[in-house]
N, C-alpha and C positions, 0 to 999 in steps of 0.2 A: 826721835833722835834730835839732839841739839848740837851746836857748834863745839861745846866742850867734849862731847863724845866723839865727834869727828876728829878733833885735834888729838885726842887720846889714841887714835888709830895710826898716827904718824910715828914711824919708828924713830927712836932717839937719834940714830945715826943720820937721819935725813932732815932733822928739824932745822939745822942751819941752812941747808939748801932750800927748804921750803920758805923759810923767813926771807931769804935773799930774793927768791922769785916773787914772793908776795910784795915785798918792798918795791921791787922794780915795777910791778904792775901799778901800784899805788902812785909812785913818783912820776911815771910816764903818762898816767891818765889825765885827760883834760876834763874829766867829770868830777871835779872837786866839790861841786855842790851836792853830790850824792852822799856825803858823809857829814856827820855833825861836827861842830867845832870841838865838842868835848871828846869825841872819839879821836880826832886828829891830835889833840893835846895829850891824850892817853898814849897814843903811839909814839909821839915825840918823847914823852917821859920814859916809856919803855926803851926807846932807842938810846937815850942819854944814860940810862942806868944799866945798859947792856942786858935788857930783859926780853928782847924780841925773840930769842930762841926758847923761852920758857913756854909752858902751855898757855898761860894767860896772855903773854905777848903774841903768840901765834894766833890765839883766838881774836885778839884785837885786829891784827893784820888781816886775818881771813874775813872778818866782818866787813872791814873797809873795802877790801879787794872785791868781795862779792857784791857789795853795793855799787861800786864804781865800774867794774868790768867782770861781770859774772862768767861770760864765756871764756875769757882769757884765764880767769882764775881756775876754772875746771880743767882747761887745757894744761895748765901748769902741773896739776897733779897727775894727769895722764902722762905727760912727758917724763915725769919722775918715776913712772911705773907704779904709781899709787892708785890703781884702778878701783880698789875697794873704797878708798877715801873719796874718790871722785863720785862713785855711785851713791855713797852716803850723803854727799853734798847735794846731789840731785834730789834725794829723798827729802832732805831738809828744805830745799828750795820749793818742793812741791807740797810741803807740809805733811809728809807721811810719817 
């Protein structure tokens, strides 16, 4: 399983909530050195073009949030009731 497949599990009705939570995690993190400048630029572009709620936009946010704050990222999905997504994220993190 990869991040594309994980994002595909997020219901359309929750994509905006997920993107908002992931953006909060990214913007509040002090671990800015954990993501590449190209990923940061991609997220900025997605934000400017109102694409953060799309599957690609969510994938970029998820990649950054996992690199910066993996525990908080997984908690975010738990809090939103997306336990299946959270479990799949753990599988991806463990390389299963």
